[in-house]
VEXFI-18736 format. One line per field, with one value per residue: residue in three letters; x, y, z of N, C-alpha, C in turn. Coordinates in Angstrom, 3 decimals. Each point is the difference from the previous one (the first is absolute). Layout:
BEGIN
code <- c(ALA|...) .
n.c1 <- c(X|...) .
n.c2 <- c(Y|...) .
n.c3 <- c(Z|...) .
ca.c1 <- c(X|...) .
ca.c2 <- c(Y|...) .
ca.c3 <- c(Z|...) .
c.c1 <- c(X|...) .
c.c2 <- c(Y|...) .
c.c3 <- c(Z|...) .
***
This chain:
BEGIN
code <- c(MET|SER|ASP|PRO|LEU|PRO|ARG|THR|ILE|LEU|LEU|VAL|ASP|THR|GLU|ARG|TYR|SER|ASP|ARG|ASP|ASP|VAL|GLN|GLN|ALA|PHE|LEU|ARG|ARG|MET|LEU|TYR|ASP|VAL|VAL|ASP|ARG|THR|LEU|LEU|ALA|ALA|GLY|ILE|ASP|GLN|THR|SER|ARG|LEU|ARG|ALA|ASP|ARG|GLY|ASP|ALA|ILE|MET|GLU|LEU|ILE|ASP|PRO|ASN|ALA|PRO|LEU|THR|THR|LEU|LEU|ARG|THR|LEU|LEU|THR|GLU|ILE|PRO|ALA|GLN|LEU|ARG|ALA|VAL|ASN|ARG|LEU|ALA|ALA|ALA|SER|ALA|GLN|ILE|ARG|LEU|ARG|ALA|VAL|LEU|ALA|THR|GLY|TYR|VAL|ALA|ILE|ASP|GLN|TYR|ASP|GLY|TRP|VAL|GLY|SER|ASP|LEU|ASN|HIS|ALA|CYS|ARG|LEU|LEU|ASP|GLY|GLU|PRO|LEU|LYS|GLN|ALA|LEU|ARG|GLU|ARG|PRO|ASP|ASP|TYR|ALA|LEU|CYS|VAL|SER|GLU|PRO|VAL|TYR|ALA|GLY|ILE|VAL|ARG|HIS|ASN|HIS|THR|GLY|ILE|PRO|ALA|GLU|GLU|PHE|SER|ALA|VAL|ILE|MET|PRO|SER|LYS|ASN|GLY|PRO|LEU|GLY|ALA|TRP|LEU|TYR|GLY|PRO|PRO|PRO|THR|GLY|LEU|PRO|HIS|PRO|PRO|ALA|ASP|SER|THR|SER|ALA|PRO|ALA|PRO|ALA|GLU|PRO|GLY|GLY|ILE|GLN|PHE|GLN|GLY|VAL|ASN|HIS|GLY|ILE|VAL|ALA|GLY|ARG|ILE|GLN|GLY|ASP|ILE|THR|LEU|GLY|ALA|THR|SER|PRO|ARG|ARG|PRO|GLY|GLU|PRO|SER) .
n.c1 <- c(-120.673|-0.060|-1.527|-0.217|0.262|-1.171|0.759|0.351|0.752|1.122|0.597|1.286|0.735|1.184|-0.114|0.637|-0.415|0.282|-0.409|-0.644|0.810|0.723|0.893|-0.098|0.303|0.912|0.349|-0.021|0.437|0.642|0.248|0.077|0.709|0.728|0.116|0.305|0.814|0.356|0.032|0.374|0.846|0.410|0.034|0.358|1.144|-0.123|0.837|-1.108|-0.232|1.280|0.263|0.938|0.490|1.330|0.188|0.486|0.044|-0.659|-1.320|-0.395|-1.219|-0.564|-1.110|-0.538|-0.754|-0.164|1.308|-0.637|-0.361|-1.138|0.161|0.387|-0.883|-0.885|0.677|0.014|-0.977|-0.109|0.016|0.202|-0.691|-0.681|0.094|0.022|-0.828|-0.428|-0.096|-0.620|-0.857|0.174|-0.275|1.147|0.519|0.833|-0.841|-0.284|-0.986|-0.219|-1.187|-0.257|-1.568|-0.502|-1.462|-0.266|-0.934|-0.206|0.320|0.584|0.786|0.086|1.451|0.456|0.527|-1.243|0.030|0.023|-1.189|-0.112|-0.915|-0.638|0.601|0.034|-1.312|-0.067|0.818|-0.638|-1.166|0.545|0.279|-1.101|0.434|-1.320|0.021|0.924|-0.538|-1.072|0.762|0.493|-1.297|-0.310|-0.551|-1.180|-0.095|-1.211|-0.357|-1.319|-0.158|-1.233|-0.573|-0.332|0.073|1.056|0.347|-0.486|0.701|1.033|1.017|-0.656|-0.216|1.197|0.280|-0.592|0.580|-0.711|0.740|-0.895|-0.201|0.664|-0.715|0.983|-0.756|0.800|0.890|0.068|1.177|-0.315|0.809|-1.120|0.464|-0.600|0.264|-1.268|0.130|0.009|0.836|0.404|-0.738|0.508|-0.258|0.875|0.799|-0.206|-0.869|-0.752|-0.908|-0.964|-1.123|-0.755|-0.940|1.490|-0.034|-0.913|0.873|-0.715|0.860|0.362|-0.916|0.758|0.591|-1.391|0.080|-0.301|-0.897|0.335|-1.358|-0.201|-0.617|1.262|0.133|1.210|0.304|0.860|1.040|-0.967|-0.409|-1.153|-0.487|-0.817|-0.915|-0.365|-0.139|-0.709|0.642|-1.241|0.235|-0.779|0.649|0.084|-0.938|0.621|-0.328|0.466|-1.104|0.821) .
n.c2 <- c(15.261|-1.018|-0.260|-0.836|-1.096|-0.554|-1.071|-0.774|-0.528|0.150|-0.825|0.041|-0.832|0.193|-1.217|0.083|1.052|0.506|-1.502|0.775|-0.202|1.171|-0.984|-0.811|1.053|0.344|-1.219|-0.026|1.363|-0.294|-1.099|0.434|0.816|-1.078|-0.662|1.232|0.383|-1.093|0.066|1.298|-0.147|-1.195|0.834|0.221|0.010|0.913|0.679|0.121|-1.134|0.447|0.138|0.127|-0.571|0.371|-1.433|0.017|-0.615|1.165|-0.214|1.255|-0.481|1.266|-0.843|0.510|0.304|0.641|-0.225|-0.959|-0.062|-0.754|0.666|1.103|-0.211|-0.265|1.130|0.653|-0.852|0.304|1.270|0.497|-1.036|0.152|1.431|-0.232|-0.850|0.754|1.147|-0.496|-0.594|1.501|0.371|0.462|-0.891|0.636|-0.189|-0.966|0.341|0.498|0.123|1.033|-0.154|1.236|-0.271|1.385|0.510|1.243|0.933|0.738|1.150|0.884|-0.009|1.357|-0.873|-0.182|0.357|-1.285|0.213|-0.829|-0.080|-0.110|0.930|0.731|-0.145|-0.005|1.189|0.140|-0.214|0.648|0.564|-0.476|-0.432|0.027|1.204|0.343|-0.425|0.493|0.977|0.012|-0.181|0.897|-1.116|0.925|0.917|-0.177|1.234|-0.135|1.235|-0.091|1.272|0.235|1.362|-0.379|-0.679|1.062|0.969|-0.838|-0.278|0.362|0.625|-0.586|1.257|-0.247|-0.827|0.304|-1.072|0.425|-1.344|0.412|0.935|0.339|0.240|1.181|0.062|1.139|-0.236|1.122|0.934|-0.017|-1.197|-1.105|-0.541|0.086|-1.105|-0.443|-1.107|0.262|-1.013|-1.156|0.049|0.837|-1.039|-0.229|0.433|0.850|-0.701|0.976|-0.282|-0.843|0.145|0.207|0.282|-1.001|-0.894|0.156|0.756|-1.043|0.093|0.807|-1.120|-0.100|0.308|1.335|-0.591|1.291|0.048|0.643|0.893|0.516|0.544|-0.595|-0.668|0.317|-0.300|-0.952|1.495|-0.251|1.045|0.794|0.315|-1.001|-0.385|-1.071|-0.631|-0.109|-0.205|1.085|0.896|-0.328|0.754|1.172|-0.587|-0.704|-0.800|-0.671) .
n.c3 <- c(133.832|-0.679|-0.338|1.095|-0.780|-0.282|0.445|-1.008|1.061|-0.839|1.044|-0.716|0.575|-0.063|0.209|0.976|-0.336|1.327|-0.172|-1.165|-0.940|-0.518|-0.562|1.207|0.627|-1.033|-0.017|1.297|-0.249|-1.013|0.916|1.080|-0.758|-0.436|1.127|0.820|-1.097|-0.116|1.198|0.166|-0.992|0.588|1.029|-1.410|0.650|-0.832|-0.673|-0.779|0.603|0.068|1.235|-0.352|1.115|-0.166|0.865|-1.226|1.132|-0.176|-0.275|-0.082|-0.055|-0.546|-0.056|-1.098|0.880|-1.136|0.143|-0.657|1.392|-0.304|-1.197|0.473|1.162|-1.041|-0.561|1.205|0.124|-1.145|-0.315|1.294|0.510|-0.980|-0.070|1.246|-0.404|-0.954|0.833|1.298|-0.696|-0.461|1.169|-0.073|0.755|-0.245|-1.137|0.788|-0.457|1.103|0.025|1.005|0.051|-0.102|0.081|-0.022|0.833|-0.381|0.579|-1.219|0.496|-1.054|0.477|0.239|0.692|-0.478|1.393|0.419|0.306|1.082|0.869|-1.055|-0.470|1.131|0.070|-1.324|0.028|1.082|-0.901|-0.888|1.049|0.205|1.281|0.401|-0.677|0.608|1.090|-0.411|-0.310|1.133|0.310|-0.951|-0.599|-0.341|-0.669|0.369|0.408|0.016|0.511|0.252|-0.119|1.111|-0.545|-0.664|1.095|0.605|-0.740|-0.231|0.867|0.903|-1.196|-0.115|-0.693|-1.377|0.333|0.965|0.228|0.539|-0.363|-1.008|0.806|0.653|0.868|-0.005|1.020|-0.573|0.851|0.602|-0.220|-0.536|0.295|0.564|-1.140|-0.049|-0.398|-1.401|0.405|-1.330|0.339|0.587|1.180|0.114|0.166|1.435|-0.588|0.918|-0.162|-0.292|0.597|-1.138|1.134|0.352|-1.112|0.258|0.882|1.007|0.556|0.606|0.871|0.633|0.599|0.663|-1.142|-0.617|-0.962|-0.677|-0.296|-1.125|0.670|0.038|1.093|-0.348|-0.771|0.946|-0.993|-0.222|0.261|0.825|-0.793|0.796|-0.900|0.270|-1.119|0.387|-1.125|-0.312|1.314|0.432|0.073|1.426|-0.014|0.416|0.882|-1.113|0.327|0.582) .
ca.c1 <- c(-0.105|-1.267|-0.760|-0.053|-0.963|0.298|0.936|0.372|1.318|0.673|1.315|0.574|1.250|0.928|0.605|1.789|0.419|1.199|1.113|0.791|0.766|-0.580|-0.448|-1.157|-0.996|-0.682|-0.762|-1.247|-0.911|-0.618|-1.005|-1.217|-0.829|-0.692|-0.833|-1.122|-0.644|-0.656|-1.185|-1.011|-0.756|-0.979|-1.326|-0.434|0.387|0.995|0.941|-0.974|-0.833|0.810|1.195|1.110|1.071|1.171|0.455|1.425|-0.480|-1.558|-0.833|-1.287|-0.755|-1.195|-0.691|-1.297|-1.027|-1.002|0.428|-0.653|0.915|0.008|0.776|1.508|0.447|0.032|1.180|1.014|0.124|0.510|0.814|1.315|0.627|0.231|1.132|1.068|0.456|0.784|1.322|1.154|0.382|1.077|0.976|0.989|-0.513|0.376|-0.821|-1.445|-0.816|-1.004|-0.954|-1.240|-0.585|-1.178|-0.872|-0.879|-0.524|-0.052|0.068|1.234|0.278|1.471|0.283|0.726|1.299|-0.426|-0.097|-1.450|-0.316|-1.185|0.179|-0.350|1.260|0.943|-0.442|0.514|1.407|0.288|-0.312|1.209|1.318|-0.293|0.728|-0.752|0.034|1.387|0.218|-0.691|0.719|1.100|-0.233|-0.604|0.878|-0.002|0.734|-0.863|-0.877|-0.878|-0.872|-0.992|-0.257|-1.617|-1.094|0.049|-0.491|-1.317|-0.695|0.132|0.391|-1.016|-1.230|0.264|0.043|0.808|1.787|0.443|-0.781|0.024|0.609|1.478|0.499|0.065|0.144|1.339|0.434|1.442|0.339|0.615|0.361|-1.236|-0.886|-0.276|-0.895|-0.629|0.115|-0.473|0.995|-0.385|0.782|0.000|0.811|1.243|0.133|0.737|-0.393|-1.386|-1.043|-1.303|-1.127|-0.337|-0.795|0.290|-0.350|-1.426|-0.453|0.369|1.002|-0.567|0.337|1.005|-0.595|-0.397|-0.045|-1.187|0.152|-1.028|-0.592|-0.969|0.759|0.544|0.352|0.960|1.074|1.183|1.093|-0.443|-0.788|-1.388|-0.120|-1.369|-1.124|0.250|-1.263|0.246|-0.791|-0.698|-0.646|0.445|0.589|-0.965|0.053|-0.165|-1.358|-0.973|0.375|1.071) .
ca.c2 <- c(-1.449|-0.339|-0.479|-1.392|-0.536|-1.605|-0.742|-1.354|0.114|-1.220|0.155|-1.215|0.162|-1.179|-0.587|-0.108|0.912|0.526|-0.933|-0.334|0.924|1.003|-0.695|-0.782|0.826|0.466|-1.090|-0.176|1.242|-0.406|-1.137|0.785|0.955|-0.791|-0.784|0.876|0.655|-1.184|-0.243|1.014|-0.104|-1.391|0.444|1.043|1.339|0.438|1.063|1.196|-0.296|-0.209|0.812|-0.952|0.652|-0.727|0.086|-0.784|-1.453|-0.273|0.745|0.459|0.311|0.457|-0.316|0.583|-0.702|-0.487|-1.219|-1.057|-0.583|-1.306|-0.365|0.163|-1.075|-1.561|-0.145|-0.075|-1.253|-0.903|0.326|0.180|-1.567|-0.445|0.708|-0.393|-1.295|0.228|0.679|-0.856|-1.273|0.230|0.734|-0.813|0.185|1.420|1.122|-0.449|1.001|-0.530|1.278|0.056|0.949|0.398|0.516|0.703|1.118|1.163|1.485|0.371|1.246|0.135|1.532|0.783|-0.724|-1.273|-1.026|-0.497|0.350|-0.521|-1.136|-1.247|-0.481|-0.327|-1.390|-0.798|-0.131|-0.585|-1.558|-0.358|-0.116|-0.768|-1.249|-1.268|-0.028|-0.324|-1.451|-0.921|-0.311|-0.832|-1.251|-0.472|-0.697|0.815|1.214|1.194|-0.135|1.089|0.204|1.245|0.733|-0.454|0.477|-0.801|-1.250|0.186|0.154|-0.762|-1.478|-0.878|-0.101|-1.147|0.005|-1.097|0.120|0.520|-0.905|0.606|-1.047|-0.047|1.145|-0.107|1.125|-0.014|1.316|0.554|0.875|1.184|0.984|0.576|-1.037|-1.071|0.332|-1.341|-0.442|-1.196|-0.604|-1.211|-1.188|-0.181|0.949|-0.623|-0.622|0.607|1.618|-0.072|0.679|0.023|-1.124|0.355|0.981|0.961|1.453|0.522|-0.315|1.029|-0.492|-0.723|0.618|-0.712|-0.896|0.579|1.242|0.361|0.620|0.969|0.322|1.095|1.338|0.221|1.411|0.250|-0.949|0.715|-0.871|-1.126|0.414|0.399|1.276|0.184|-0.853|-1.142|-0.362|-1.240|-0.371|1.243|0.894|1.270|0.462|0.671|1.291|0.313|0.040|-1.147|-1.130|-1.086) .
ca.c3 <- c(-0.010|-0.519|0.982|0.133|-0.737|0.247|-1.011|0.363|0.284|-0.303|0.558|-0.171|0.718|-0.288|1.229|0.157|-0.874|0.306|-0.040|-1.282|-0.448|-0.880|-1.440|0.278|0.377|-0.980|-0.689|0.911|-0.335|-1.444|-0.072|0.871|-0.992|-1.025|0.668|0.262|-1.193|-0.726|0.857|-0.130|-1.426|-0.161|0.712|-0.526|0.585|-0.710|0.736|0.293|1.146|1.132|0.407|0.658|0.831|0.150|1.213|-0.125|0.066|-0.046|-0.896|0.409|-1.010|0.373|-1.078|-0.021|0.649|-0.886|-0.700|1.044|0.848|0.020|-0.963|0.605|0.798|-0.834|-0.914|0.763|0.310|-0.997|-0.927|0.496|0.357|-1.419|-0.361|0.756|-0.147|-1.236|0.216|0.620|-0.728|-0.785|0.655|0.998|1.546|0.560|-0.620|0.334|0.561|0.937|0.077|0.755|-0.312|0.825|-0.727|0.948|-0.664|0.961|-0.304|0.094|-0.398|-0.473|0.456|-0.989|-0.337|-0.642|0.936|0.342|1.406|0.462|0.920|-0.463|-0.700|0.992|0.393|-0.931|0.132|1.295|-0.270|-0.911|0.949|1.020|-0.032|-0.496|-1.353|-0.163|0.354|-1.053|-1.245|0.402|0.160|-1.161|-0.895|-1.094|0.105|0.198|1.140|-0.146|0.898|-0.348|1.214|0.539|-0.895|-1.070|0.564|0.392|-1.317|-1.129|0.064|0.931|-0.818|-0.620|-1.306|-0.865|0.055|1.367|0.997|1.336|1.146|-0.090|0.677|1.346|0.859|0.749|0.717|-0.273|0.924|-0.447|0.702|0.234|0.406|-0.901|-1.150|-0.861|-1.527|-0.761|-0.786|-0.992|0.324|1.290|0.860|0.422|1.161|1.107|0.230|0.412|-1.070|0.500|-0.682|-1.210|0.047|0.993|-0.292|0.307|1.296|0.978|0.845|1.117|1.306|0.981|1.026|1.177|-0.210|-0.463|-1.363|-0.225|-1.278|0.062|0.303|1.612|0.108|1.116|0.091|-0.123|0.595|0.817|1.100|-0.434|0.673|-0.365|-0.433|-1.061|-0.753|-0.460|-1.169|-0.683|1.058|0.063|1.292|0.992|0.186|1.254|0.604|-0.309|0.776|-0.636) .
c.c1 <- c(-1.642|-0.854|0.172|-0.696|0.017|0.728|-0.078|1.510|0.487|1.615|0.474|1.449|1.002|0.795|1.500|0.431|1.356|1.063|0.882|0.890|-0.566|-0.783|-1.173|-1.315|-0.696|-0.701|-1.244|-0.929|-0.634|-0.889|-1.137|-0.851|-0.856|-1.119|-1.307|-0.892|-0.721|-1.150|-1.078|-0.600|-0.904|-1.263|-0.661|0.291|1.185|0.689|-0.712|-0.714|0.716|1.266|1.162|1.068|0.983|0.506|1.522|-0.497|-1.609|-0.538|-1.321|-0.924|-1.285|-0.895|-1.410|-1.024|-1.024|0.488|-0.560|0.913|0.053|0.748|1.520|0.303|-0.051|1.213|1.248|0.094|0.490|1.145|1.379|0.687|0.438|1.295|1.135|0.519|0.679|1.365|1.120|0.421|1.312|1.305|0.942|-0.539|0.369|-0.907|-1.398|-0.946|-1.262|-0.798|-0.851|-0.690|-1.195|-0.944|-0.911|-0.782|-0.053|0.068|1.399|-0.069|1.506|0.218|0.740|1.349|-0.309|0.130|-1.432|-0.227|-1.286|0.240|-0.573|1.229|1.216|-0.478|0.350|1.435|0.333|-0.360|1.015|1.090|-0.369|0.599|-0.778|0.029|1.468|0.185|-0.747|0.667|1.285|-0.431|-0.820|1.182|0.049|0.680|-0.798|-0.868|-0.853|-0.964|-0.920|-0.332|-1.377|-0.846|-0.132|-0.713|-1.514|-1.027|0.131|0.198|-1.078|-1.166|0.368|-0.192|0.790|1.555|0.404|-0.511|0.220|0.505|1.247|0.788|0.125|0.259|1.247|-0.179|1.239|0.208|0.706|0.314|-1.418|-0.962|-0.339|-1.038|-0.379|0.174|-0.387|1.034|-0.622|0.879|0.191|0.863|1.373|0.124|0.538|-0.489|-1.382|-0.899|-1.407|-0.814|-0.289|-1.018|0.168|-0.312|-1.219|-0.556|0.524|1.088|-0.669|0.320|0.977|-0.680|-0.261|-0.338|-1.475|0.136|-1.190|-0.262|-0.810|0.762|0.463|0.496|0.903|0.962|1.271|1.166|-0.240|-0.881|-1.208|-0.365|-1.607|-0.841|0.389|-1.282|0.497|-1.238|-0.871|-0.797|0.528|0.666|-1.104|0.192|0.014|-1.266|-0.961|0.447|0.782|-0.858) .
c.c2 <- c(-0.275|-0.310|-1.477|-0.582|-1.526|-0.555|-1.433|-0.039|-1.545|0.100|-1.422|0.082|-1.283|-0.479|0.061|0.970|0.514|-0.922|-0.211|1.029|0.872|-0.503|-0.725|0.976|0.737|-0.884|-0.288|1.034|-0.248|-0.979|0.717|0.754|-0.745|-0.743|0.776|0.626|-1.177|-0.462|0.877|0.152|-0.988|0.463|1.211|1.657|0.639|1.175|1.233|-0.116|-0.275|1.008|-1.042|0.877|-1.192|0.002|-1.048|-1.413|-0.369|1.125|0.298|0.426|0.551|-0.113|0.561|-0.891|-0.593|-1.587|-1.065|-0.591|-1.441|-0.553|0.085|-0.981|-1.373|0.012|0.045|-1.351|-1.086|0.494|0.405|-1.318|-0.299|0.626|-0.228|-1.523|0.073|0.610|-0.952|-1.125|-0.035|0.833|-0.755|0.166|1.264|0.983|-0.478|1.175|-0.505|1.385|-0.298|1.304|0.347|0.633|0.816|1.202|1.174|1.299|0.261|1.288|0.059|1.545|0.542|-0.688|-1.372|-1.245|-0.356|0.162|-0.576|-1.100|-1.256|-0.635|-0.466|-1.261|-1.159|-0.452|-0.953|-1.508|-0.638|-0.280|-0.875|-1.395|-1.279|-0.223|-0.333|-1.455|-0.880|-0.191|-0.714|-1.457|-0.720|-0.691|0.713|1.426|1.189|-0.127|1.318|0.161|1.265|0.473|-0.226|0.445|-0.863|-1.312|0.136|0.316|-0.857|-1.539|-0.687|-0.326|-1.296|0.206|-0.893|0.154|0.625|-0.708|0.411|-0.907|-0.157|1.276|-0.195|1.323|0.018|1.424|0.466|1.082|1.396|1.130|0.675|-0.967|-1.077|0.312|-1.374|0.048|-1.231|-0.492|-1.193|-1.298|-0.219|1.202|-0.611|-0.601|0.714|1.399|-0.198|0.673|-0.177|-1.028|0.848|1.047|1.163|1.456|0.388|-0.314|0.984|-0.651|-0.612|0.823|-0.855|-0.687|0.900|1.770|0.215|0.408|0.901|0.089|1.028|1.446|0.049|1.268|0.259|-1.304|0.409|-0.769|-0.873|0.136|0.402|1.272|0.317|-1.008|-1.276|-0.526|-1.495|-0.377|1.200|0.798|1.351|0.177|0.563|1.571|0.259|0.077|-1.191|-1.197|-0.983|-1.240) .
c.c3 <- c(-0.800|0.886|-0.048|-1.081|0.146|-0.972|0.510|0.160|-0.029|0.172|-0.431|0.451|-0.608|1.240|-0.282|-1.171|0.467|0.278|-1.084|-0.373|-1.021|-1.294|0.293|0.408|-1.304|-0.813|0.693|-0.197|-1.195|-0.010|0.839|-0.956|-1.046|0.613|0.123|-1.049|-0.883|1.004|-0.163|-1.382|-0.101|0.807|-0.627|0.563|-0.831|0.806|0.394|1.008|1.265|0.111|0.683|0.706|-0.026|1.174|0.009|-0.068|0.067|-1.001|0.850|-1.030|0.504|-1.108|-0.030|0.592|-0.886|-0.806|1.172|0.866|-0.065|-1.226|0.435|0.847|-0.444|-0.540|0.920|0.694|-0.976|-0.877|0.397|0.253|-1.512|-0.265|0.732|-0.274|-1.555|0.132|0.706|-0.684|-0.930|0.765|1.034|1.518|0.393|-0.366|0.176|0.628|0.659|0.623|0.954|-0.361|0.875|-0.879|0.941|-0.813|0.869|-0.688|-0.040|-0.762|-0.599|0.277|-1.080|-0.458|-0.603|1.042|0.406|1.528|0.300|1.064|-0.383|-0.926|1.078|0.633|-0.789|0.100|1.136|-0.051|-0.854|0.799|1.056|0.038|-0.602|-1.591|-0.472|0.252|-0.823|-1.438|0.168|0.139|-1.393|-0.937|-1.319|0.114|0.339|1.504|0.032|1.169|-0.115|1.356|0.474|-0.874|-1.307|0.190|0.176|-1.438|-0.890|0.245|0.723|-0.767|-1.100|-1.425|-0.657|0.038|1.140|1.175|1.506|1.088|-0.109|0.519|1.360|0.818|0.802|0.670|-0.313|1.096|-0.817|1.207|0.508|0.687|-1.079|-1.166|-0.616|-1.486|-0.179|-0.780|-0.822|0.299|1.516|0.756|0.363|1.320|1.033|0.116|0.336|-1.029|0.435|-0.699|-1.187|0.039|0.918|-0.577|0.291|1.192|0.920|1.015|1.285|1.378|0.708|1.031|1.075|-0.480|-0.595|-1.393|-0.107|-1.372|-0.019|0.194|1.351|0.068|1.177|0.277|-0.254|0.675|0.777|1.201|-0.719|0.695|-0.676|-0.374|-0.979|-0.496|-0.358|-0.938|-0.531|1.000|0.025|1.501|0.805|0.036|1.624|0.820|-0.311|0.781|-0.629|-0.405) .
***
């Protein structure tokens, strides 16, 4: 297996792919490839700067981290919707293509079978399969829903770069088998699903009513029980024999 390398991760999935017959699925795959290829080329990312994995109804792209992430995100916000409008305007109702996408960053290794390995990639895949993103696409009048990982939001989106309006991203929680995952959805959050406040990624979790919130160093909070010395705030634990 290769050493893990930093990558930009782009995942794009087709809605209701398995509901179509073989001919329709073949058409949707061609459209998916065309839309993604044109979008990446518009962002200045050619085939020498990316690796692709085909997942039938989805495409996974590992992109050279030297490709500007701001340019890629700006293009994802504009080019994919434009491409989808052009495609669906001429397609029959049974061949309409609707996409959801995830943009993330992280470390990914490639094994001897050309498989991709990495917890950051797993994280991105769980965001793609998260119900809030699926529900957002179902509720959208257009044909596209995009979310970004917390590192992409913190490093790019929140700084309000030109063409990337931070105020139009909404914090959401994606349930997963490994616990809830934070992400940022472009556009309003779906109705009927809980979502955190806009500053949730930086705010500490509130203490339970009647409980104690510890900050600083602690030595022994185990399974809800407190064992050993506890340091509150920036103070140091009392040494044996010192006055309290």
